C-alpha positions as CSV (number, residue, x, y, z in Angstrom):
1,M,65.0,-54.9,-115.6
2,D,67.0,-53.7,-118.2
3,N,64.1,-54.8,-120.7
4,F,62.0,-52.7,-118.8
5,A,63.9,-49.5,-118.6
6,C,64.5,-49.6,-122.3
7,I,60.6,-49.7,-123.1
8,T,59.8,-47.1,-120.7
9,L,62.5,-44.6,-122.5
10,L,61.4,-45.7,-126.1
11,F,57.7,-44.8,-124.7
12,V,58.6,-41.3,-123.5
13,F,60.3,-40.7,-126.4
14,V,57.5,-41.5,-129.1
15,T,55.2,-39.5,-126.5
16,V,57.8,-36.4,-126.7
17,H,58.2,-36.9,-130.6
18,A,54.3,-36.7,-130.9
19,G,54.0,-33.7,-129.1
20,Y,56.5,-31.8,-131.1
21,E,55.0,-32.7,-134.1
22,E,51.5,-31.5,-133.2
23,G,52.8,-28.2,-131.9
24,H,54.5,-27.4,-135.2
25,G,52.1,-28.3,-137.7
26,G,53.2,-31.7,-138.4
27,G,49.5,-33.1,-137.2
28,H,45.7,-31.8,-136.9
29,D,45.2,-28.8,-135.0
30,I,42.9,-29.6,-132.4
31,S,44.1,-27.7,-129.9
32,H,44.4,-23.9,-129.0
33,T,44.8,-21.5,-126.2
34,V,42.1,-18.9,-125.3
35,E,43.1,-16.2,-123.1
36,V,40.0,-15.5,-120.4
37,T,40.1,-12.1,-118.3
38,K,37.7,-12.6,-115.0
39,H,37.6,-10.6,-111.7
40,V,38.5,-12.1,-108.6
41,P,37.4,-10.7,-105.3
42,V,40.1,-10.3,-102.7
43,P,39.2,-10.9,-99.3
44,V,40.4,-8.0,-96.5
45,Y,41.3,-9.2,-93.1
46,T,41.0,-7.1,-90.3
47,H,42.4,-7.5,-86.8
48,E,39.8,-7.0,-84.0
49,V,41.1,-7.5,-80.2
50,V,38.8,-9.4,-78.0
51,K,39.1,-8.4,-74.4
52,V,38.8,-10.9,-71.5
53,P,36.8,-10.1,-68.5
54,Q,38.7,-12.3,-65.8
55,A,42.5,-13.4,-66.2
56,L,42.0,-17.5,-66.6
57,P,45.1,-19.4,-65.2
58,V,46.7,-21.1,-67.3
59,P,48.7,-24.3,-66.1
60,I,52.1,-24.2,-67.2
61,P,53.5,-27.9,-67.5
62,K,56.6,-28.4,-65.6
63,P,59.3,-30.5,-67.1
64,V,59.9,-33.9,-65.8
65,A,63.1,-35.7,-66.1
66,V,62.3,-39.3,-68.1
67,P,65.1,-41.3,-68.3
68,V,66.0,-42.4,-71.6
69,P,67.5,-46.0,-72.3
70,Q,70.8,-45.2,-74.3
71,P,72.1,-47.2,-77.0
72,Y,75.2,-47.8,-75.8
73,P,76.5,-47.6,-72.0
74,V,77.8,-44.2,-71.2
75,H,81.3,-44.3,-69.0
76,V,81.5,-41.5,-66.5
77,K,84.7,-41.3,-64.7
78,V,84.5,-41.4,-60.7
79,P,87.3,-40.4,-59.0
80,Q,88.3,-43.0,-56.6
81,P,90.1,-42.7,-53.4
82,I,94.1,-43.3,-53.5
83,A,95.4,-45.4,-50.6
84,V,98.5,-43.1,-49.1
85,P,100.8,-45.1,-46.7
86,V,100.9,-43.6,-43.3
87,I,103.8,-44.7,-41.1
88,K,103.4,-43.8,-37.5
89,T,105.7,-45.0,-34.8
90,I,104.0,-45.8,-31.1
91,T,106.0,-46.8,-28.2
92,I,103.8,-48.9,-25.7
93,P,105.9,-49.5,-22.3
94,V,105.4,-53.3,-21.7
95,E,106.2,-54.7,-17.9
96,K,108.2,-58.0,-18.3
97,P,108.1,-60.1,-15.3
98,V,111.4,-61.1,-13.6
99,P,111.6,-65.2,-13.2
100,Y,112.9,-66.0,-9.6
101,K,113.0,-69.5,-7.9
102,V,110.4,-70.8,-5.6
103,E,111.3,-73.6,-3.1
104,K,108.5,-75.8,-1.6
105,E,108.4,-78.8,0.3
106,V,105.0,-80.6,-1.3
107,H,104.2,-84.0,0.9
108,Y,102.6,-86.3,-1.4
109,H,102.4,-90.4,-1.1
110,I,104.1,-92.4,-3.8
111,E,102.7,-96.1,-4.5
112,K,105.6,-98.3,-5.6
113,P,104.3,-101.5,-7.8
114,V,104.4,-104.7,-5.8
115,P,103.9,-108.0,-7.8
116,V,100.6,-110.0,-6.6
117,P,100.1,-113.6,-7.3
118,V,96.8,-113.9,-9.2
119,E,95.1,-117.5,-10.1
120,K,92.8,-117.6,-12.6
121,H,90.7,-120.5,-13.5
122,V,89.5,-120.7,-17.1
123,P,86.9,-123.5,-18.3
124,I,88.3,-124.8,-21.5
125,K,85.8,-126.9,-23.5
126,I,86.4,-130.4,-24.5
127,P,84.2,-131.8,-27.2
128,K,82.7,-135.4,-26.8
129,P,83.3,-137.9,-29.4
130,V,79.9,-138.0,-31.9
131,P,79.1,-141.7,-33.2
132,V,79.7,-141.7,-37.6
133,K,78.1,-144.0,-39.5
134,V,80.9,-145.6,-41.9
135,P,79.6,-146.8,-45.3
136,V,80.5,-150.2,-45.5
137,Y,80.7,-151.5,-49.4
138,K,80.4,-155.3,-50.9
139,V,81.8,-156.2,-53.9
140,V,79.3,-157.4,-56.1
141,Y,79.9,-159.7,-59.2
142,H,77.8,-159.5,-62.2
143,H,79.0,-162.3,-63.9
144,G,77.5,-166.3,-64.0
145,K,80.3,-167.9,-61.8
146,H,79.9,-167.1,-58.0
C-alpha cells in the first residue's frame, strides 16, 4: 500500500511540474485562450391560473398506527396495588350446649361362652412300602487261578 501511495504522489508531482513549465514558457506554446461573446436568449415565464369547473374531492389519507418493532424492550412502569392490612373484629354469638346425664334402662341379651366338646376325624395317609430292586455284586477275578 505504501508503494502505491508513493508512485501516485510522484505522478501528481510530475504532472503539476509539466503544467507549470508549459504555462511559463518552458515548453511549446500549443494552447492559448480565445474570448468569444455570444447572445444567449433568456426565457421569460408568466404565471397563468387555470380554473377548474367543478371542485374535485381529494381523498385525504388518515394516519394508520403501525406497530414498529423496537430494537430493545421498552419498560413501562405500571402502578401495582399495594396490600394494606385491614383488622376488623367481628363478634359472633355461639350457643354452647350444656352436658347433662341421661339414665336409661336398655335390655339386651348377653351370651356367655360355654365350652363344647368337639370330635374331629382327620384321615392320615400312611404310604405303603414299595419293593425296591437291590443290585447284587459278584466278585470277578481276572487271574488264572480259580
